[in-house]
C-alpha positions, -999 to +999 in steps of 0.1 A: -247-146-210-216-158-190-179-153-193-148-171-206-121-170-188-096-154-213-131-130-205-127-124-168-086-116-173-096-094-203-119-070-180-091-080-155-060-063-164-075-033-182-097-026-145-056-029-135-047-002-160-071+020-155-074+021-117-040+046-115-060+077-130-091+064-118-077+073-078-054+099-091-084+116-099-107+109-071-081+119-048-077+156-068-114+155-068-120+154-033-097+185-027-069+164-016-041+177-041-014+141-047+017+159-036-001+162-005-008+129-002+019+108-016+036+133+014+013+121+044+011+080+030+043+087+031+047+093+066+028+068+079+050+040+061+079+056+082+065+055+111+054+023+105+089+016+095+103+030+124+074+012+151+081-024+133+126-014+134+125-011+170+096-041+189+120-063+166+154-042+180+134-042+221+121-083+215+165-090+201+175-065+240+151-084+263+156-121+250+195-120+242+189-134+208+178-124+174+142-132+164+139-171+160+098-166+146 
């Protein structure tokens, strides 16, 4: 049985709609409350952003100009 393009698109749309609640339920069942998960993801994101900014500033300082890439 082959699915049409419309059926594939409908399946993908419904899967995308269902994924956030499934992720929340999975994290809660795994024993990590959602507020802790959001806290850690935010902290990791901030550390990565700070590291990238320091890297760019260091590259600009040592090369003597803005990024040329």
